[in-house]
N, C-alpha and C positions, 0 to 999 in steps of 0.2 A: 503493499499499499504507500509506502514510505515513498518507494522508487518513479512511484508514479505523481506524488505531488514533485517533487524533486525534477521531473521532465516536464511537467505542468510551468512550475515558476519557470525553468532553462526556454521552455517555447516563448511564457510572456516579456522575458527581456531579450530574446531575442527576437521577435518581432515589433516590440519600441526599438532597439536599435536599427533593424533596416527600414521601417514604415516615421520615424520620428525626424525631424528639420531641426527640433531645437537641439543644441549641445546640451543642455542639463537635462532635459528627458533623455538621454542618449545617458548619459551617463550616473544617471536614475536605474536603466536597465541593464545597463553594465553591475550595478550593485546587485539587481536582482540577478541576476547571471552567478555572481560571483557566490551570493545564498546557496543555490540552487547547488552549485558544485558543492560547496561545503556538506551540504546533508546528504547530497549524496555518497558522501566521503566517509562520512560517519555513519550513516545506514550500512554500508559494507563493511563495515564493523562491528555489530551488533550483532547479538548472540541471545535469542529470546531463552530466557530463565539463566544466563549464567550472571555471574556477580561481579563488582567492581574490582581489577585489579590490583587490590591490596590481600596481599600474603599473611594467613594467618594458620592457624590450627585445627581454625573448624573447616576451612573451603577448601577442597580437595584442588588443586593442580591443574583439571581438568575440565572447571568453569568456570575458568575467566574471561573475560570480555577481550581483544588484541587492542592493549590502551595503544599503539602506531597510529592508527589512522583519525585518533581525538586530538592526540599530540602537533598531526601532520596541519589537522585545520586550526587548531589553537595558531600556530603559526600562520597560517593562510591568512586568515580573520585582522590578524594583526597589518599583512603586507598588506590586505583590501584596504584596509582602513586608512595608513599610508597610502594607497595611490590615489584614494579618495580623497584624499585630505590636497594633494599637491595637484588633481583634474581641476577641483576645486577652486584652487588658488590662479589657477592658467586660464579656467572661465571666466574669475572675477577681473583679471586682466584684460581678459578680448571682449569682456562684456565695457572694459573701462576703453578700449578703443576703440571700437568699431560702433559701440553703444546699441548691441545688437548681440543674442547667445543662436541667433537662427542662420544655418548653417548656409544658406540663399543671400540670405541679406548678407554676410561676411565676404563672399565671394562676389557679391556685385559691388559691395565698396572697397576691395581689393581691385578690383579690375579701372572703376574709379581713380583709383590714386596711380595704379599703372597708367 
């Protein structure tokens, strides 16, 4: 079930990137894709009925959930937030320079300048 949610979120993000001319909306769509990929990776490491990967004398070793996908997703979240911050800063500068974040208007403004 969770794979379908990840696929639906990925599809929504991809549609937003392809269909929108507004760069801010494209950035939000890229963030949605990032979230979908993170959900998919975490769901790959999930085992039904397994315990957290904390060793104790009560839980046997065979019932642990793999912690590697969780660690990779935590790293991906940090990288995604950093990338989002840089992209948002660039969008602010683009808006200050051209007065818009619409891709067609920016192209038209660049042609006028050249």
